[in-house]
LUMNUTI-175810 format. One record per residue: residue number from 1; residue in one letter; x negated, y negated, z of N, C-alpha, C in turn. Coordinates in pm, 1 decimal. Atoms other than C-alpha are relative to their C-alpha. Layout:
N
resi,resn,n_xx,n_yy,n_zz,ca_xx,ca_yy,ca_zz,c_xx,c_yy,c_zz
NUM,A,X,Y,Z,X,Y,Z,X,Y,Z
...
! end
This chain:
197
resi,resn,n_xx,n_yy,n_zz,ca_xx,ca_yy,ca_zz,c_xx,c_yy,c_zz
1,M,-128.9,69.2,119.2,-2135.1,-63.5,-219.3,-2.1,-113.0,-85.5
2,G,24.2,85.4,35.3,-2157.6,-380.1,-182.9,173.7,-72.2,20.2
3,T,-161.2,128.4,-5.4,-1767.2,-651.6,-210.2,44.0,40.0,-132.1
4,V,-43.2,48.6,150.5,-1534.7,-667.6,-494.4,96.9,-83.9,38.5
5,T,-129.6,85.3,5.5,-1260.8,-922.1,-552.3,117.2,23.6,-29.0
6,L,-116.7,-85.4,28.5,-942.0,-793.6,-501.7,93.9,-111.9,-4.4
7,G,-110.8,83.9,29.3,-586.5,-974.8,-590.5,116.1,80.5,-11.4
8,V,-99.8,-78.8,16.2,-265.0,-847.5,-553.4,112.6,-79.0,-86.3
9,S,-77.7,88.6,92.2,27.9,-1004.7,-779.8,101.1,108.0,-103.6
10,I,-106.5,-53.2,101.9,368.2,-927.6,-978.0,-37.5,-31.6,-138.8
11,A,8.7,43.6,120.9,296.6,-956.9,-1328.7,120.0,-74.3,-75.1
12,V,-141.5,44.7,94.5,570.6,-1159.1,-1543.7,-35.3,74.6,-120.0
13,P,-5.2,-91.6,115.2,653.2,-923.0,-1826.3,42.7,-74.0,-112.9
14,E,-26.4,69.9,146.5,653.6,-982.9,-2202.4,182.7,-11.9,9.6
15,P,137.3,66.9,155.1,720.5,-1181.3,-2442.0,-19.7,-105.9,139.0
16,Y,-9.0,148.3,-78.3,721.0,-1476.9,-2103.8,-174.0,47.8,3.5
17,G,143.3,41.8,-71.2,370.0,-1384.9,-1951.3,-75.3,22.6,-136.3
18,S,85.8,40.8,116.6,183.5,-1367.5,-2324.3,52.5,-213.1,-7.3
19,L,-78.9,145.5,59.2,395.4,-1719.0,-2373.9,-83.6,-111.9,95.8
20,L,42.3,113.6,-28.6,306.3,-1894.2,-2091.5,-164.4,15.6,32.1
21,Q,98.9,4.2,-6.6,-38.3,-1763.6,-2068.2,-103.9,-98.8,-126.1
22,E,26.2,137.2,114.6,-82.1,-1935.6,-2427.4,49.2,-155.5,-3.7
23,R,-7.0,140.1,-23.1,77.9,-2242.5,-2296.6,-121.0,-64.3,79.8
24,R,66.9,79.8,-135.1,-158.6,-2296.5,-1983.1,-139.0,21.0,-89.3
25,A,87.3,15.8,125.8,-456.6,-2204.9,-2281.9,40.8,-131.4,-84.9
26,S,0.0,168.2,37.4,-306.3,-2529.8,-2454.3,-13.2,-117.0,45.8
27,F,4.9,99.7,-137.2,-314.5,-2746.5,-2152.5,-168.7,-24.9,15.8
28,G,130.3,2.2,-35.0,-699.7,-2697.8,-2158.5,-39.6,90.2,131.8
29,D,20.9,-63.3,-150.2,-691.3,-2456.0,-1860.5,-129.4,107.2,-93.9
30,P,89.4,-148.2,80.2,-1034.5,-2219.1,-1970.0,41.5,108.4,79.3
31,A,15.7,-111.3,-84.5,-955.6,-1979.4,-1721.3,177.9,98.4,-16.0
32,A,-93.1,-102.5,23.4,-624.2,-1858.4,-1864.7,21.5,117.4,-82.1
33,H,-7.9,-130.2,69.2,-681.9,-1602.8,-2112.4,-126.3,115.9,153.5
34,G,91.4,-108.1,-74.2,-885.6,-1401.4,-1798.4,86.7,-15.5,167.5
35,I,-68.1,-47.0,-131.4,-593.2,-1435.4,-1540.1,112.8,46.9,-76.4
36,P,-153.9,-39.3,44.1,-258.6,-1232.7,-1597.3,86.6,-77.3,67.6
37,T,-111.7,82.9,-72.8,70.4,-1461.6,-1554.8,57.3,95.9,124.5
38,H,-49.1,-78.8,-83.8,193.0,-1358.8,-1243.9,63.7,-102.7,173.3
39,V,-30.5,112.1,-128.8,311.3,-1476.1,-901.2,-67.6,98.2,109.5
40,T,89.3,-44.9,-95.5,59.6,-1412.3,-613.6,74.8,48.5,134.7
41,L,-14.9,-40.9,-138.3,76.3,-1211.3,-347.5,-80.4,39.5,96.7
42,L,84.3,-37.1,-119.3,-215.6,-1156.4,-180.5,-140.0,-131.6,-117.4
43,P,91.9,88.2,97.2,-492.7,-1452.9,-339.0,-148.2,48.3,-29.6
44,P,123.5,-106.3,-50.4,-824.2,-1343.0,-406.0,-84.6,3.6,98.6
45,T,64.3,-43.7,-132.7,-1034.8,-1175.2,-147.7,-96.6,125.8,-10.5
46,E,120.2,-117.9,42.3,-1339.9,-1013.2,-92.5,4.8,113.7,87.2
47,V,-20.2,-123.5,-105.1,-1319.9,-683.5,63.7,-107.6,96.6,-48.1
48,D,25.4,-109.9,-19.2,-1548.8,-400.5,141.3,33.2,109.6,-105.0
49,A,-88.4,-69.2,60.8,-1539.2,-221.1,-167.1,20.0,177.7,43.7
50,A,-21.0,-146.8,-59.2,-1603.9,138.9,77.2,176.4,-33.0,12.8
51,L,-119.8,28.0,-1.3,-1272.4,-33.9,139.1,154.9,65.1,-62.3
52,L,-118.3,-17.0,88.3,-1083.8,52.0,-163.4,90.6,156.4,-3.2
53,P,-52.6,-126.2,-46.9,-936.1,406.6,-74.5,146.8,-67.3,64.4
54,A,-123.2,37.0,-148.6,-751.0,242.0,269.9,96.9,-103.7,-83.4
55,V,-75.6,109.2,63.5,-652.4,-80.5,43.0,132.1,35.8,-95.7
56,E,-126.2,-107.6,33.2,-445.8,182.5,-205.2,63.7,56.2,60.3
57,A,-106.9,-106.7,-109.8,-292.2,361.7,66.2,75.2,-68.8,43.1
58,H,-90.5,76.9,-48.5,-186.2,73.4,213.5,86.0,-102.2,-94.0
59,L,1.7,96.2,112.1,-66.7,-98.5,-106.2,155.1,54.0,0.3
60,G,-120.9,-46.7,62.9,120.7,213.1,-176.4,85.4,9.9,120.9
61,A,-69.0,-20.5,-108.6,264.6,214.8,168.3,151.1,-122.6,13.1
62,V,-86.7,120.1,15.5,407.0,-123.9,100.2,105.7,7.7,-100.9
63,A,-81.1,1.4,120.7,551.7,-72.1,-236.2,111.6,133.9,3.3
64,A,-100.7,-65.8,-18.2,740.1,221.7,-124.4,89.0,-39.3,144.0
65,S,-94.3,4.3,-105.1,906.0,92.9,164.6,39.3,-177.7,-66.0
66,G,-40.7,87.1,47.3,1018.2,-202.1,-108.2,72.3,48.3,-111.9
67,R,-94.4,-47.0,135.6,1307.5,-224.1,-376.9,-30.6,-87.9,-54.5
68,S,-13.6,125.6,101.0,1366.0,-392.2,-687.6,88.1,-107.2,30.1
69,F,-4.6,110.0,-66.3,1472.6,-738.1,-660.7,8.3,-71.5,-140.9
70,P,-1.5,109.9,95.2,1573.1,-1027.1,-917.6,-90.7,-119.2,-23.5
71,M,95.3,89.4,-6.5,1333.1,-1262.6,-1041.4,53.2,-96.1,-78.3
72,R,-9.8,95.1,88.2,1397.4,-1590.9,-1212.5,-63.5,-113.1,32.6
73,L,139.7,122.1,57.7,1171.8,-1882.0,-1337.4,70.5,-95.4,-33.2
74,S,-44.5,73.9,29.1,1295.6,-2219.1,-1352.4,-8.3,-111.9,23.9
75,G,53.5,126.1,-43.8,1158.6,-2571.0,-1422.7,-186.4,1.3,31.0
76,T,154.3,-2.1,-75.7,783.0,-2659.1,-1296.8,36.7,-102.7,138.3
77,G,53.4,103.5,-118.3,679.1,-2832.4,-1002.1,-196.7,-16.0,15.7
78,T,148.8,25.7,-6.1,318.3,-2934.2,-863.2,-49.5,1.5,133.3
79,F,77.3,16.7,-143.3,94.1,-2924.6,-515.1,-88.0,-96.4,-24.1
80,R,46.6,94.6,-11.4,-76.4,-3234.5,-638.4,35.9,-95.4,69.2
81,P,108.9,27.0,64.2,-224.2,-3449.5,-526.3,-87.6,100.7,97.1
82,L,98.4,-115.4,-131.7,-335.3,-3147.8,-206.6,-13.3,82.9,-94.8
83,S,80.6,-82.2,65.2,-423.6,-2921.8,-482.8,33.4,15.1,-160.6
84,P,-60.6,26.7,134.0,-445.8,-2973.8,-869.5,31.5,105.4,-117.1
85,V,-96.7,-100.0,25.1,-195.4,-2696.9,-944.1,158.1,-64.3,-96.2
86,V,-176.5,-2.4,50.1,135.6,-2700.8,-1191.8,42.0,101.0,-6.0
87,F,-49.3,-137.9,18.1,344.0,-2437.7,-1182.6,133.0,12.0,-49.9
88,V,-130.6,-16.3,44.9,671.0,-2277.0,-1305.1,65.8,80.8,146.8
89,Q,-31.7,-49.7,-141.9,879.8,-2235.3,-995.1,100.0,126.9,-9.5
90,V,-61.8,-113.4,-22.3,1037.6,-1920.6,-885.4,126.9,-30.5,97.4
91,V,-99.7,23.2,-102.7,1378.4,-1984.3,-792.0,89.6,119.3,44.5
92,E,-61.6,-140.7,-39.1,1514.1,-1638.9,-761.4,-106.0,76.9,57.5
93,G,90.7,-97.0,-45.9,1319.2,-1376.9,-568.0,-112.9,-27.6,120.9
94,A,99.5,18.3,-45.7,1106.7,-1580.7,-388.5,13.1,63.4,137.8
95,A,-20.6,-74.6,-154.1,1246.8,-1458.5,5.4,-87.8,153.4,-16.7
96,A,5.2,-134.1,9.3,1187.5,-1114.9,-169.1,-196.1,-17.2,7.4
97,C,95.0,43.8,38.5,854.6,-1242.9,-269.1,-108.9,-5.5,125.5
98,A,52.7,34.2,-103.8,765.7,-1384.6,79.9,-43.2,126.4,89.1
99,W,-37.5,-116.9,-49.6,868.3,-1060.3,235.1,-140.7,98.9,-15.6
100,L,133.7,-90.8,59.7,607.9,-830.3,9.7,-106.7,-99.5,85.0
101,Q,105.4,55.7,-29.2,308.7,-1115.5,95.3,-35.6,47.2,149.9
102,K,38.2,-61.2,-168.3,351.0,-1062.5,466.6,-12.5,145.4,28.2
103,R,51.8,-159.1,-30.7,339.0,-691.2,445.9,-132.0,8.5,-31.7
104,V,88.2,-49.0,47.5,51.7,-666.5,209.9,-150.2,-52.2,82.4
105,R,114.0,-24.8,-146.8,-152.7,-868.4,518.9,-0.7,-14.0,102.2
106,D,3.4,-84.6,-139.1,-53.9,-717.7,768.6,-64.9,46.1,72.6
107,A,127.3,-10.0,-117.2,-290.8,-719.8,1065.8,-21.9,144.1,21.0
108,S,45.5,-144.6,-72.7,-222.6,-319.5,1094.8,-81.6,10.0,-186.4
109,G,69.3,-112.3,113.9,-390.4,-267.1,691.7,-142.8,-70.3,3.9
110,P,164.7,45.7,81.2,-722.8,-354.0,519.2,11.8,-151.2,-47.6
111,L,-8.5,71.5,43.7,-613.4,-678.4,375.9,58.4,-127.4,67.5
112,V,-29.9,119.6,-89.4,-579.8,-939.8,670.8,-47.9,-73.3,-42.9
113,R,49.9,140.1,3.6,-621.9,-1282.2,595.8,68.3,-103.8,16.5
114,D,-47.6,145.5,-33.5,-561.5,-1648.3,685.9,52.1,-70.1,-167.0
115,L,-34.0,62.4,125.3,-392.4,-1853.0,373.3,-66.0,-139.7,23.1
116,Q,-24.3,128.7,-2.3,-514.6,-2179.1,324.2,134.3,-106.5,-11.3
117,F,-109.7,96.9,-68.9,-215.8,-2346.4,299.9,146.2,102.2,-37.7
118,P,-100.7,-72.5,-38.1,150.9,-2204.3,360.3,64.4,84.3,-142.8
119,Y,1.5,-57.8,119.5,247.9,-1941.0,122.3,173.2,-52.6,-100.9
120,H,-120.9,42.8,103.0,483.4,-2056.2,-182.1,9.3,39.9,-136.4
121,P,-16.6,-77.3,148.3,552.0,-1817.5,-472.9,42.6,-77.7,-133.4
122,H,-11.6,83.2,114.9,531.2,-1965.1,-801.0,-92.8,45.1,-125.6
123,V,89.0,-67.6,134.5,346.9,-1907.1,-1172.7,-79.1,-127.3,-72.3
124,T,64.8,97.8,28.5,73.2,-2118.0,-1230.0,-33.8,-7.0,-115.4
125,V,5.9,4.4,161.8,37.3,-2284.3,-1584.5,-88.3,-75.1,-26.2
126,A,73.9,68.8,4.4,-201.9,-2526.7,-1492.0,-133.6,-32.6,114.3
127,H,97.3,-7.4,-103.5,-545.1,-2529.5,-1282.3,-101.5,-106.3,28.3
128,G,112.3,77.5,15.3,-801.6,-2790.2,-1178.4,-48.6,-59.9,-166.1
129,I,41.4,32.0,139.5,-802.3,-2923.7,-1548.3,35.6,-187.0,-0.9
130,S,-20.0,149.0,9.1,-764.6,-3285.5,-1674.9,135.9,-25.6,105.6
131,E,-130.2,64.0,-56.9,-467.2,-3504.4,-1524.7,114.3,-19.9,-101.9
132,E,-86.0,33.2,83.4,-328.5,-3558.3,-1863.1,49.5,145.1,-42.7
133,G,-36.5,-138.8,24.8,-357.0,-3166.8,-1937.5,123.1,6.4,109.3
134,M,-48.6,-25.1,-110.7,-195.1,-3133.6,-1575.8,157.2,-67.1,-81.2
135,D,-118.3,74.4,47.3,87.4,-3380.4,-1713.8,56.2,46.2,-109.2
136,R,-25.4,-110.8,149.5,111.4,-3202.0,-2030.2,98.0,140.1,50.9
137,A,-31.8,-132.2,-6.9,195.8,-2898.5,-1856.4,130.6,14.6,101.2
138,Y,-100.8,29.0,-95.9,441.6,-3043.0,-1600.5,145.2,-13.8,-89.0
139,E,-102.0,66.4,115.1,673.4,-3223.6,-1886.9,35.5,114.6,-75.5
140,E,7.8,-15.0,88.0,585.6,-2974.6,-2166.6,129.0,166.0,70.6
141,L,-90.9,-127.8,24.8,789.6,-2671.8,-1986.1,81.7,-51.7,162.9
142,A,-77.4,15.7,-134.6,1024.9,-2821.7,-1717.4,102.4,33.6,-19.5
143,E,-150.8,-93.9,39.4,1337.4,-2645.9,-1906.5,-86.9,112.8,-13.3
144,Y,19.8,-133.0,0.7,1150.9,-2367.5,-1888.8,52.8,134.0,77.0
145,E,-28.6,-91.4,-79.0,1322.7,-2038.3,-1784.7,-7.2,135.1,-48.3
146,A,57.4,-149.4,17.6,1244.3,-1661.7,-1741.0,142.3,93.8,77.1
147,E,-14.0,-106.1,-130.4,1432.2,-1358.4,-1531.6,-17.8,136.7,-50.2
148,W,34.7,-133.7,22.1,1369.4,-1031.3,-1501.1,36.4,96.0,128.3
149,A,-8.2,-64.1,-79.6,1408.4,-766.6,-1267.9,-124.6,83.4,32.4
150,C,141.9,-44.8,-66.1,1082.6,-682.8,-1050.1,13.2,83.8,51.0
151,T,-6.8,-131.6,-40.5,1019.3,-319.9,-984.9,-99.2,30.1,42.9
152,G,128.8,12.9,-120.4,710.3,-361.5,-835.1,-143.6,-96.2,-0.1
153,F,118.2,116.4,9.4,335.0,-525.2,-802.4,-142.3,78.1,-69.1
154,A,117.0,-47.7,84.9,-31.1,-443.2,-934.3,-124.8,-45.0,74.3
155,L,141.0,61.9,-57.6,-405.5,-468.7,-746.0,-120.1,-24.6,-138.4
156,Y,47.3,6.3,84.6,-614.0,-609.4,-948.9,-126.3,-58.0,41.7
157,E,154.7,9.0,-14.3,-1026.5,-688.4,-965.8,-7.9,-104.4,-50.8
158,Q,74.5,132.8,91.4,-1205.9,-985.7,-1095.0,-144.0,42.6,-36.1
159,G,96.0,-59.2,29.9,-1481.5,-866.8,-1269.6,-176.6,-110.4,-30.1
160,A,123.3,120.4,-5.2,-1839.2,-1074.0,-1294.4,36.2,-84.9,-122.5
161,D,-43.0,86.8,51.3,-1729.5,-1208.5,-1584.0,100.2,-104.3,20.4
162,G,-114.8,82.4,-29.7,-1441.6,-1375.9,-1410.2,131.2,14.9,-22.2
163,V,-142.7,-28.4,70.6,-1155.3,-1200.3,-1581.8,33.4,121.0,109.5
164,W,-115.3,-109.1,-120.2,-874.0,-997.8,-1311.3,68.8,99.5,-126.0
165,R,-43.5,-109.9,35.0,-839.1,-658.5,-1431.9,94.8,106.4,76.9
166,K,-58.1,-132.8,-71.6,-569.5,-395.5,-1313.5,-27.8,84.7,42.6
167,L,5.4,-142.1,-20.8,-643.9,-143.0,-1109.2,101.3,104.7,18.5
168,R,-128.1,-106.1,-25.9,-318.3,61.1,-987.4,103.7,-85.5,21.4
169,E,-178.6,75.2,-18.1,37.5,-28.2,-1021.4,87.3,65.0,92.5
170,Y,-70.9,-63.8,-102.1,259.7,40.1,-759.8,177.8,-43.8,-32.7
171,A,-123.4,-11.6,-18.7,617.3,88.3,-789.9,106.2,30.6,142.4
172,F,-93.6,27.4,-108.6,900.4,-25.4,-558.7,66.6,204.6,23.2
173,G,-98.8,-86.6,-55.7,1068.4,263.2,-336.4,-114.3,168.8,-38.2
174,G,66.4,-77.0,1.2,737.6,505.7,-411.4,-8.6,86.8,-152.5
175,G,-23.3,-22.7,127.5,823.6,555.1,-761.9,-80.6,78.7,-42.0
176,A,128.0,-20.0,95.4,618.6,677.4,-1058.7,-86.3,-169.5,-8.6
177,V,66.1,133.8,52.2,330.1,386.3,-1169.1,36.4,-24.3,-123.0
178,G,-35.1,24.1,135.4,362.5,226.5,-1480.0,90.8,-72.3,-27.6
179,V,-130.3,102.2,-12.6,646.8,5.2,-1394.4,-50.3,-173.6,-60.4
180,V,60.1,108.0,2.5,399.5,-323.5,-1408.4,14.1,-57.2,-173.5
181,P,-18.7,33.9,155.8,452.6,-501.4,-1774.3,-126.5,-55.1,-48.3
182,A,139.6,39.7,25.7,136.2,-489.4,-1955.5,30.6,-167.3,-93.0
183,Q,4.6,144.5,54.2,52.6,-854.5,-2122.1,-135.8,43.2,-80.5
184,N,66.7,-56.4,77.8,-165.1,-880.1,-2418.7,-129.1,-119.7,4.7
185,S,127.2,58.2,-37.6,-493.4,-975.6,-2274.9,-91.9,74.1,55.9
186,P,116.5,-107.5,-63.1,-829.0,-822.7,-2140.7,68.1,77.6,140.8
187,V,-33.4,-36.9,-175.1,-654.8,-796.5,-1760.5,30.5,153.6,-27.8
188,D,-38.6,-106.1,-18.1,-482.2,-497.2,-1884.7,-106.7,113.9,-58.0
189,Q,97.2,-83.8,30.5,-817.4,-327.0,-1993.2,-60.9,17.3,125.1
190,P,60.8,-38.6,-128.4,-917.2,-103.1,-1683.9,-123.7,-72.5,17.7
191,A,99.3,63.8,-58.8,-1176.7,-206.6,-1471.8,-118.0,91.9,-19.4
192,T,141.4,-114.2,-21.4,-1542.6,-58.6,-1510.4,-88.9,-37.6,107.2
193,P,69.4,6.8,-97.2,-1772.1,39.0,-1267.4,-132.1,-85.8,39.3
194,S,84.4,114.5,48.9,-2009.5,-189.3,-1437.4,44.4,-136.2,99.1
195,L,-27.2,110.3,-45.7,-1833.1,-471.4,-1316.1,11.8,-36.7,150.1
196,R,1.8,-18.2,-153.1,-1817.6,-389.0,-953.9,-173.7,-25.1,46.9
197,S,119.8,-0.1,-112.8,-2100.5,-558.7,-733.2,-51.0,79.5,73.9
! end
């Protein structure tokens, strides 16, 4: 069956998600429309496709043990010069995100992996673009604010075209799926079998 590239993240709801995605594109980031605006819980991870049922069951258990929490974004930050990233800061909800990502990567589950850098929840608005574009992102979103109640997260798969598409949503407390806010981009179209390698 080969492998699939998976990611787990908290989607930034509308109207914030599309707005930040459009701003990311305006700064010159060519990947903007292939990536949902999100807070990462599991970075891109290659997994044996045969493990997908185990991954979904594991994430269901993580979600069932979680509960909704307030998320608030405010202002910008950067990982430069260590990494070419400008982001909007998570100023409320960071501890809950850290707890969730640790559970997602737990040694008892199928998504065990080390991180390249210590976990720092954020919303990327520019990555790997010109210094001018990075500076613009940092300055133009410096006053940005958004807040919402986070009620779940989602599993995504990266297609052969580089676009991330939602595979499944998970509601905290084991509730009904369908809680992850849609964004107006290809990521909300179901992944097709032809995109799996």
